KEZAGU-348433 format. One line per 2 residues: number of its first residue (from 1); their letters; for each residue x, y, z of N, C-alpha, C. Coordinates in Angstrom, 1 decimal, always signed. Layout:
NUM = a = X/Y/Z/X/Y/Z/X/Y/Z; ...
***
This chain:
1 = mi = +46.2/-52.5/+42.2/+45.4/-52.4/+43.4/+44.3/-51.4/+43.1; +43.1/-51.7/+43.5/+41.9/-50.8/+43.4/+41.6/-50.4/+44.9
3 = ht = +41.5/-49.1/+45.1/+41.1/-48.7/+46.5/+40.2/-47.5/+46.4; +39.0/-47.7/+47.1/+38.1/-46.6/+47.3/+37.9/-46.6/+48.8
5 = ek = +37.1/-45.7/+49.3/+36.8/-45.7/+50.8/+36.1/-47.0/+51.2; +35.3/-47.6/+50.3/+34.5/-48.7/+50.7/+35.0/-50.0/+50.2
7 = dl = +35.8/-50.0/+49.1/+36.2/-51.3/+48.5/+37.7/-51.3/+48.3; +38.3/-52.5/+48.3/+39.7/-52.7/+48.2/+39.9/-54.0/+47.4
9 = av = +40.8/-53.9/+46.4/+41.0/-55.1/+45.6/+42.5/-55.2/+45.3; +43.0/-56.5/+45.3/+44.4/-56.7/+45.0/+44.5/-58.0/+44.1
11 = iv = +45.4/-58.0/+43.3/+45.7/-59.2/+42.4/+46.9/-59.9/+43.0; +46.8/-61.2/+43.3/+47.9/-61.9/+43.9/+48.2/-63.2/+43.0
13 = ky = +49.4/-63.6/+43.0/+49.8/-64.8/+42.3/+50.1/-65.9/+43.3; +49.5/-67.0/+43.2/+49.8/-68.1/+44.1/+49.7/-69.4/+43.4
15 = nd = +50.8/-70.2/+43.5/+50.9/-71.5/+42.7/+50.7/-71.3/+41.3; +51.3/-70.3/+40.7/+51.2/-70.0/+39.2/+49.7/-69.6/+38.8
17 = kk = +48.8/-69.3/+39.7/+47.5/-68.8/+39.3/+47.3/-67.4/+39.9; +46.6/-66.6/+39.2/+46.3/-65.2/+39.6/+44.9/-65.2/+40.2
19 = ya = +44.8/-64.5/+41.3/+43.5/-64.3/+42.0/+43.3/-62.8/+42.3; +42.0/-62.4/+42.2/+41.6/-61.1/+42.6/+40.9/-61.3/+43.9
21 = ii = +41.4/-60.6/+44.9/+40.8/-60.6/+46.3/+40.2/-59.2/+46.5; +38.9/-59.2/+46.8/+38.2/-58.0/+46.8/+37.4/-57.9/+48.2
23 = kg = +37.6/-56.8/+48.8/+36.9/-56.5/+50.1/+35.9/-55.4/+49.9; +34.7/-55.6/+50.3/+33.7/-54.5/+50.2/+32.3/-54.9/+50.8
25 = sp = +31.3/-54.1/+50.6/+30.0/-54.5/+51.2/+29.5/-55.6/+50.3; +28.7/-56.6/+50.9/+28.2/-57.7/+50.2/+27.3/-57.2/+48.9
27 = ss = +26.6/-56.1/+49.1/+25.7/-55.7/+48.0/+26.6/-55.2/+46.8; +27.7/-54.5/+47.1/+28.6/-54.1/+46.0/+29.3/-55.2/+45.3
29 = ll = +29.6/-56.2/+46.1/+30.3/-57.4/+45.6/+29.4/-58.3/+44.8; +28.1/-58.4/+45.3/+27.1/-59.2/+44.5/+26.9/-58.6/+43.2
31 = si = +26.9/-57.3/+43.0/+26.6/-56.7/+41.8/+27.7/-57.0/+40.7; +28.9/-57.4/+41.1/+29.9/-57.7/+40.1/+30.3/-59.2/+40.1
33 = sk = +29.6/-60.0/+40.9/+30.0/-61.4/+41.0/+29.1/-62.3/+40.1; +29.7/-63.3/+39.5/+28.9/-64.3/+38.7/+28.9/-65.7/+39.3
35 = yi = +29.8/-66.0/+40.2/+29.9/-67.3/+40.8/+30.2/-67.2/+42.2; +29.9/-68.3/+42.9/+30.1/-68.4/+44.4/+30.7/-69.8/+44.6
37 = ii = +31.7/-69.9/+45.5/+32.3/-71.2/+45.8/+31.8/-71.6/+47.2; +31.2/-72.8/+47.2/+30.7/-73.4/+48.5/+31.3/-74.8/+48.6
39 = nn = +32.0/-75.1/+49.7/+32.6/-76.4/+49.9/+33.5/-76.8/+48.7; +34.3/-75.9/+48.1/+35.2/-76.1/+47.0/+34.4/-76.5/+45.7
41 = kt = +33.2/-76.1/+45.6/+32.4/-76.3/+44.4/+31.9/-75.0/+43.9; +32.0/-74.7/+42.6/+31.6/-73.4/+42.0/+30.2/-73.5/+41.5
43 = fr = +29.4/-72.5/+41.8/+28.0/-72.4/+41.4/+27.8/-71.0/+40.9; +26.8/-70.8/+40.0/+26.4/-69.5/+39.5/+25.7/-68.8/+40.8
45 = id = +26.0/-67.6/+41.0/+25.6/-66.9/+42.2/+24.1/-66.5/+42.1; +23.5/-66.5/+41.0/+22.1/-66.0/+40.8/+21.2/-66.6/+41.9
47 = ky = +21.2/-67.9/+42.1/+20.3/-68.6/+43.0/+20.6/-68.3/+44.5; +21.8/-67.7/+44.8/+22.2/-67.5/+46.1/+22.0/-66.0/+46.5
49 = ke = +21.8/-65.1/+45.5/+21.8/-63.7/+45.8/+20.7/-63.3/+46.8; +19.5/-63.8/+46.7/+18.4/-63.4/+47.6/+18.8/-63.9/+49.0
51 = ki = +19.3/-65.1/+49.2/+19.7/-65.6/+50.5/+20.8/-64.7/+51.1; +21.8/-64.3/+50.4/+22.9/-63.5/+50.9/+22.3/-62.1/+51.3
53 = ek = +21.5/-61.6/+50.4/+20.9/-60.2/+50.8/+20.0/-60.3/+52.0; +19.3/-61.4/+52.2/+18.4/-61.6/+53.4/+19.3/-61.6/+54.6
55 = ie = +20.4/-62.4/+54.6/+21.3/-62.5/+55.7/+21.9/-61.2/+56.0; +22.3/-60.4/+55.0/+22.9/-59.1/+55.2/+21.9/-58.2/+55.9
57 = ke = +20.7/-58.2/+55.5/+19.7/-57.3/+56.1/+19.4/-57.7/+57.6; +19.4/-59.0/+57.9/+19.2/-59.5/+59.2/+20.3/-59.1/+60.2
59 = yg = +21.5/-59.2/+59.7/+22.6/-58.8/+60.5/+22.7/-57.3/+60.7; +22.3/-56.5/+59.6/+22.2/-55.1/+59.7/+21.2/-54.6/+60.7
61 = kk = +20.1/-55.3/+60.8/+19.1/-54.9/+61.8/+19.6/-55.1/+63.2; +20.6/-56.0/+63.4/+21.1/-56.3/+64.7/+22.3/-55.4/+65.0
63 = gy = +22.6/-54.5/+64.1/+23.7/-53.5/+64.3/+25.1/-53.9/+63.8; +25.1/-55.1/+63.1/+26.4/-55.5/+62.6/+26.7/-54.8/+61.2
65 = qn = +28.0/-54.6/+61.0/+28.4/-54.1/+59.7/+29.0/-55.3/+58.9; +28.4/-55.5/+57.8/+28.8/-56.7/+57.0/+29.9/-56.3/+56.0
67 = lg = +30.9/-57.1/+55.9/+31.9/-57.0/+54.9/+32.0/-58.3/+54.2; +32.2/-58.3/+52.9/+32.4/-59.5/+52.1/+33.8/-59.6/+51.6
69 = nw = +34.3/-60.8/+51.5/+35.6/-61.0/+50.9/+35.4/-62.0/+49.7; +35.7/-61.5/+48.6/+35.6/-62.4/+47.4/+37.0/-62.6/+46.8
71 = h = +37.1/-63.8/+46.3/+38.4/-64.1/+45.6/+38.1/-65.1/+44.4
***
């Protein structure tokens, strides 16, 4: 398990597969991510980074704290 004040990660085994589940700010998770899953399809995250960052900024302006969950 990885734990800092802002990020948390655990490795779990489910149906004989290992998954890393990571919680942290979207910007910190984007910096370490290569892929994104949308509707059970995997895509390279490069073309989605700007959109995710824009959404994060919009919510931040409204006073929301954004947390991402990656697995």
